[in-house]
N, C-alpha and C positions, 0 to 999 in steps of 0.2 A: 845233459842240460847245459853244462858249461860250453859245449861245442855250439849248441843252438844260440846261446847268448853271444858268443864270439861272432857267429855269422850274422846275427841281427845287428850287432854294433858295426860290423863291416859294411852292411847294407846302408845303414844310416849315414856312415861316413862318406859312402859313395854318392848318395843322393843329396846330402846336405848342401854341397856347393850349388847345385841346380836350384834347390828350393830357396836358398838364401841369396841367389845371384841378384846383383843390383839391376834395377830396371834401366833400360837403355833405348836409344833410338839412333839410327845411322843416317847421316846426311851426306849427299853428294852436292858440292857447291861450286858454282862459278863466282860467287860473291867472295870477296877477300876476307881474310881472317880478322883484320882490324874492325871490320863492320859487324860481322855476325857472332864472333866469339863472345863479346860482352852480353849479347842477348841470350846466347846459349847458357852462359854462366848464370844469368838471372833465372832462366827457365829451370835449370837444375836446382837452384836454391829454393825455388818455389814448389817444385814437384818431387825432387829427389831422383828424377830421371836423368841419367848421364847421356850426354850428346857426343857421339863419335863423328868426326867430320873428315871427309876426304875432299881436299881442295884441288881444283883443276882450272886451266885456262881454256881447254878445248877437249873434245872427245868423250864427253860424258854419255851422250846418246850411244855412241859406238861401244863404250864400255858396258852399258846396261844391256845392249843387244848380245854382246859376247857372254856375259854372265848368265843371262836368261833367268830361269826360275831359281837359280842358286845365288842370285844377287843379294847381297846384304843390305842394299839401299832401301831406305824407308821414305825419305823426303828428298826432293830434288829442288835446289835453289838456283835460279838463273836470271838473266836479264834479257829483255827484248821479246816481243810477242812472237817473232819468227822462231826463236829457239823453243819457246813453250809449245807452239803449235806443232813443231817438228816432233816433240816427244809424244804428242797425242796421235799424230799421223802414223808414227812407227809402232803404236800400241805398247808404249813403255810405261804408261801410267794408268791409274784407275780412278773412277769418280769418288768424290767425298761428299757425303750428305751430312752437313753440319749447320745447325741453326745459327751458331755463332759466326761462322764464315759468311753465311747468307746475310746476316744482319750487319756485319762490320764492313763488308766489301761491296761497293756499288755494283749493280748488275752489269754495267758497262765494262767493268774490270774483272769479270770472272767468266769462265767458259760456260756456254749454255748447257753443256753436259757435265758440269762440275768437275772437269778433269784438270783444270789449272785455276789459280787464283792470284791476282795481283797483290803485291805488298806495298809498293811505292809507285809513284809516277814521276816522270821527268819530261820537260818539254824539249822539243827540237827547235831551239831558238836561233835567232840571227844576232850575232855580235857586230857592233858597228864602232868605228873609230870615233872617239870623243872629239878629236881635233879636226878631222877631215870630213866627217859625215854628220856627227851628232846623233841625237836620239831619233829613231824612226817613229813615225806617228802610228796611230791606231789603224789608219787606212793602208798601212804597208802590208803586202801579202807575199807569200812565197813566190807567186807568179811574177812579182816585180823583179826578182833576181835575174830573170831572162831579158829584161829591158836593156836597150843600148846604153843607158846612163851608167850601168855597172860594168861596162866593157873594161876588161883587165883589172877589175877591182875585187874579185871574189876568190877566197881561199877555202878549201874543204879537204877533208880526208877522203879516202877512197870511196867512190860511189857504191862499191859493193860491200862496204862495212855494214853490218846489220842495222846500225842507227840510220844510215842514209837509205838503205833498202826499204826500211819500214816507212820512211817519209815518202819515198816514191810509190810504195804500195798504197799508201793512204790517198795520194793524188790520183792514182789510177782508179781506186774505188769511188772517188768523188767526181772525177772529170773524164775518165775513160783513157784508153791507151794512146789514141792518136794525139790528144791534147797534151798528155804527159810526155810523150816522146818529143813533141815540139818544144816543150818547156825544157827538157833535159838538153836538147841541142842548143837552146839559147843560153842556159847556164854554162855549159861547156865552152861556148864561144866567149863568155865573159870571165873565164878563169884567169887569174893572174899567174898561175903556175900549175903544173901537173899535180893532180891530187896526191897527197902524201901526208905522213905523220898522223897524229891523233888530234882530237878536238882542241886541246890546249896549245898544240903547235901552231894552229891557225890563229889563235889570239896573240901568240908571240909574234907571228908574222905581221899582224896588224900593228903591233907596237913598234916593229922594225920598219914599217912603211912599205912592206911588200904587197899589201892589199888593204882594202878599206872595210870589207865585211866578210863574215864567215859563218858557216853553219856550225852549231855546237850544242851539246846537251846542257841544260841549265845548271846541273849540280857542279859542273866543272868550274863555274865562276866561284862558288864557295870554296872549292879546293885551292884555287889560285889565290884568292884573297888571304887564305890562311897558310900560305907557303911563302916564306920570306924571299925566296929566289924568284917566285912567279907573281908576287903581288903587283909589281910594276906593269905586268901584262894586263892583269885584271883592271888596274886603274886607268888603262888606256882605252877601255871600251865601255859601251853601254850594252846591256842585254835587252833584246826586243822580243816581243811575243807577236808573231805575224798573224794575219787573218782575224783580227779582233772585230772587224766590222762585217765579216763574212762567216766562214765555217768554224773559226776558232783555231787556236794553235795546236799543232800535232803533238800528241802525248804518247809516250811509250811507257813501258813498265818494267819493274823487276817483279818476279813472281815465284810461285812454288807449286809443286805437284806431288802427289802420293805415288810412289813407285809401284809398278804392277804387282810385283811379288813381295811387297813389304812384309818382312818377318815380324815386325813390331808395330802392327797397324794401329792399335789403340794408342800407343805412345806417340806415334807419328801424327795422328789427328790432334792429339793434345798439343804437340809442338806447333802445328799449323795454326791452331786456334790462338795459341799464345802469340805467335808472330803477327796475327791480325788484331791483337788487343792493344790497349792503351800504352802499356809499358814499352813493348817492342816498337810500336809505331812512333812513339816519341823518341826513342833511341835512333831509329832510322833517320828521323828528321834532323836531329842534332849532329849526328856523326857524319852523315854523308850528304847533307844538304838536298835531300830529296823531299818530295811532297808525300805525306802520308795518304793512304787510300781511305782510312777511317775518317769520316767527315768531321767528327768532333775533336780530332787531334790536330793541333795547329802546327804549321811549319816553323822552323827555327826563326829566330829574330832576324838573322841575316837574310834568309830566303824571303821572309815576308817583306823586307825592305825593297825587294825588286818590284813590288807591286802586284796587284791582283790581275788575273787574266781570264779570258774565256777559253776553255779547252774544247777541242774538237769532240763532238759527241758520237762520231761514227764508231760502230762496233769494232772492237779489236779483232774479232773473228773475221769480219769482212776485210780488214787490212791484211791479216795473215793469208787469206785466200788469194791475194794478189802477189804474193812473194815471188813466185816463179815468173810471172809476167813482168815484174819489176826488174829482175835479173836479166831477162831477155831484152828489155828496152835499154838497159845500161850497156849491154854488149853491142846492141845495134848502133848506138850513137858513139861507141868507143870512148865512153866517158873518162876512163882512167888512163887513156893513151895520149 
């Protein structure tokens, strides 16, 4: 009898850690710690579910492929529609059927097969010199960047950066390859210098008089305004929203997807629903100067001060479909050379 009790106690001791293990969810993220960790902390506070995060700047799709069915990943966070569509094309994610996600995220900003969902939006805007150009009007379009009046006045990062590839993809989807190639040739002819640096580096170049206009994501203006070393750059420019009288300004996203072999699927869906809810959406807006996708969550006061704009309504799926064609055109016109 004593021996049986001992064996029973041993079995309980062996099983106890599993039975009492804390709930958890594993995230692979391209989004930076300063942005997502406060949200994860709030999620854990509300649900008791611990969030484990692996941060990376590149290579998440390759890592998921290597890990296969043994991958610990539950939720994948990334930016840019091309990166999200790449995950779906490689079969690294699975659909999520959630009434909360369906309700909180507009149809335009979620995959038709429910394999990815947007969390925030950002515009691909045009920055203009306050002193030399002024505010560009509502009649200004992306197409205008190819006009002779901008000869030697444009700065941009690499054409092959995902942010620019997505813009080119959108133009192909709306105008066709031939017209977009002609536009790229015109913009290349108007460049003040070889494409280089990041979006903020282009605004710095405007401040220094190297160019008069640049392409850049909207949220970078908020970052520069709140950086004492970069505020002077921000003060030197206006942010403009092209195509207001036509198709609307090109919008890209940050988003999320459920990993194909998620070992904690129930917790993963709970986290995804939390990130699409009021608390996390408000935190995105305040911390990173992005536009929330949930319609009744307002942007930050700073972002709202830039003014309202009409966003392009083209499906992000259609934009993603033109990714390879965009890369091909950028190579053909030797945009970065």
